[in-house]
MIDOSE-1310 file (N, C-alpha, C; in nm, 2 decimals, decimal comma, always signed):
residues 62
maep	+10,17/-5,05/-0,53/+10,08/-4,91/-0,49/+10,19/-4,81/-0,46; +10,14/-4,68/-0,52/+10,24/-4,56/-0,51/+10,21/-4,49/-0,36; +10,36/-4,45/-0,31/+10,37/-4,42/-0,20/+10,31/-4,27/-0,17; +10,27/-4,25/-0,08/+10,18/-4,12/-0,09/+10,30/-3,99/-0,06
kkka	+10,26/-3,87/-0,11/+10,35/-3,76/-0,14/+10,36/-3,69/+0,02; +10,51/-3,68/+0,05/+10,53/-3,59/+0,16/+10,49/-3,45/+0,13; +10,43/-3,36/+0,26/+10,41/-3,22/+0,25/+10,54/-3,15/+0,29; +10,57/-3,08/+0,25/+10,70/-2,97/+0,29/+10,67/-2,90/+0,41
kktm	+10,73/-2,91/+0,51/+10,74/-2,86/+0,64/+10,77/-2,71/+0,60; +10,67/-2,62/+0,65/+10,71/-2,46/+0,65/+10,80/-2,46/+0,79; +10,89/-2,37/+0,73/+11,00/-2,32/+0,80/+10,95/-2,19/+0,92; +10,99/-2,21/+1,04/+10,97/-2,10/+1,15/+11,03/-1,96/+1,09
qvwk	+10,95/-1,86/+1,10/+10,97/-1,74/+1,07/+11,00/-1,64/+1,18; +11,13/-1,71/+1,27/+11,17/-1,62/+1,37/+11,19/-1,49/+1,38; +11,26/-1,44/+1,23/+11,25/-1,28/+1,24/+11,14/-1,22/+1,27; +11,02/-1,28/+1,25/+10,90/-1,20/+1,25/+10,84/-1,20/+1,40
vyda	+10,92/-1,28/+1,49/+10,89/-1,25/+1,64/+10,94/-1,19/+1,73; +11,09/-1,14/+1,72/+11,16/-1,08/+1,73/+11,20/-0,97/+1,71; +11,28/-0,83/+1,76/+11,32/-0,68/+1,72/+11,43/-0,70/+1,75; +11,53/-0,69/+1,66/+11,65/-0,66/+1,66/+11,69/-0,51/+1,68
kgsa	+11,74/-0,46/+1,82/+11,79/-0,32/+1,79/+11,95/-0,30/+1,84; +12,04/-0,28/+1,79/+12,19/-0,31/+1,81/+12,18/-0,44/+1,86; +12,24/-0,44/+1,98/+12,28/-0,59/+2,02/+12,16/-0,64/+2,09; +12,05/-0,60/+2,10/+11,98/-0,65/+2,18/+11,86/-0,66/+2,11
lsrk	+11,80/-0,79/+2,16/+11,66/-0,88/+2,13/+11,55/-0,82/+2,21; +11,47/-0,81/+2,16/+11,34/-0,79/+2,23/+11,18/-0,89/+2,18; +11,13/-0,93/+2,23/+10,99/-0,97/+2,19/+10,89/-0,89/+2,12; +10,83/-0,93/+2,00/+10,72/-0,86/+1,94/+10,59/-0,92/+2,03
astc	+10,60/-1,01/+2,02/+10,46/-1,10/+2,06/+10,43/-1,12/+2,18; +10,34/-1,12/+2,24/+10,33/-1,17/+2,41/+10,33/-1,32/+2,42; +10,41/-1,37/+2,55/+10,42/-1,50/+2,54/+10,26/-1,56/+2,64; +10,30/-1,71/+2,65/+10,17/-1,77/+2,71/+10,21/-1,76/+2,83
pkcg	+10,10/-1,73/+2,93/+10,07/-1,73/+3,09/+10,12/-1,86/+3,13; +10,04/-1,96/+3,07/+10,05/-2,13/+3,10/+10,16/-2,19/+3,10; +10,21/-2,15/+2,97/+10,32/-2,22/+2,93/+10,45/-2,17/+2,96; +10,44/-2,06/+2,96/+10,58/-1,96/+3,01/+10,64/-1,93/+2,89
pgvf	+10,78/-1,86/+2,91/+10,85/-1,79/+2,82/+10,90/-1,90/+2,74; +10,91/-1,83/+2,61/+10,96/-1,91/+2,50/+10,83/-1,99/+2,41; +10,71/-1,95/+2,48/+10,60/-1,99/+2,38/+10,50/-1,87/+2,33; +10,48/-1,84/+2,22/+10,43/-1,72/+2,19/+10,30/-1,76/+2,12
mamh	+10,20/-1,63/+2,18/+10,09/-1,62/+2,15/+10,05/-1,60/+2,00; +9,99/-1,64/+1,93/+9,94/-1,62/+1,82/+9,82/-1,51/+1,81; +9,85/-1,41/+1,73/+9,77/-1,30/+1,72/+9,69/-1,28/+1,62; +9,54/-1,28/+1,64/+9,45/-1,32/+1,54/+9,36/-1,18/+1,56
kdrk	+9,25/-1,16/+1,48/+9,17/-1,03/+1,46/+9,11/-0,97/+1,59; +9,05/-1,09/+1,65/+8,98/-1,06/+1,76/+9,04/-1,12/+1,88; +9,14/-1,20/+1,88/+9,17/-1,28/+1,99/+9,31/-1,32/+2,00; +9,38/-1,34/+2,10/+9,54/-1,41/+2,10/+9,51/-1,57/+2,14
scgr	+9,60/-1,66/+2,08/+9,55/-1,80/+2,12/+9,72/-1,88/+2,10; +9,69/-1,96/+2,21/+9,84/-2,02/+2,24/+9,84/-2,13/+2,13; +9,92/-2,21/+2,06/+9,93/-2,28/+1,98/+9,94/-2,42/+2,08; +10,02/-2,43/+2,15/+10,07/-2,53/+2,25/+9,95/-2,58/+2,35
cgyt	+9,92/-2,50/+2,42/+9,80/-2,53/+2,54/+9,67/-2,49/+2,48; +9,65/-2,44/+2,39/+9,49/-2,41/+2,36/+9,44/-2,26/+2,44; +9,53/-2,22/+2,51/+9,48/-2,07/+2,60/+9,47/-1,96/+2,49; +9,32/-1,92/+2,53/+9,27/-1,79/+2,41/+9,24/-1,67/+2,51
emaa	+9,29/-1,57/+2,50/+9,23/-1,43/+2,55/+9,14/-1,37/+2,44; +9,04/-1,30/+2,48/+8,97/-1,27/+2,38/+9,02/-1,08/+2,41; +8,99/-1,02/+2,26/+9,02/-0,89/+2,23/+8,90/-0,77/+2,30; +8,91/-0,68/+2,38/+8,80/-0,57/+2,41/+8,74/-0,54/+2,28
kk	+8,61/-0,56/+2,32/+8,50/-0,50/+2,21/+8,52/-0,33/+2,21; +8,54/-0,29/+2,11/+8,52/-0,15/+2,06/+8,40/-0,08/+2,10
């Protein structure tokens, strides 16, 4: 029997989360209030969500 094919892992794109100006780094995305610093919230069209704990903040309607 043939072995199942393994999917390639996606690499973390850290350069999209941080902004480097000179010798200082700043975070672009907001952090999760439950998980603490180091865990970023994913930005969606209508909400921000944490992939670790599932915490979600809905955006204000216009």
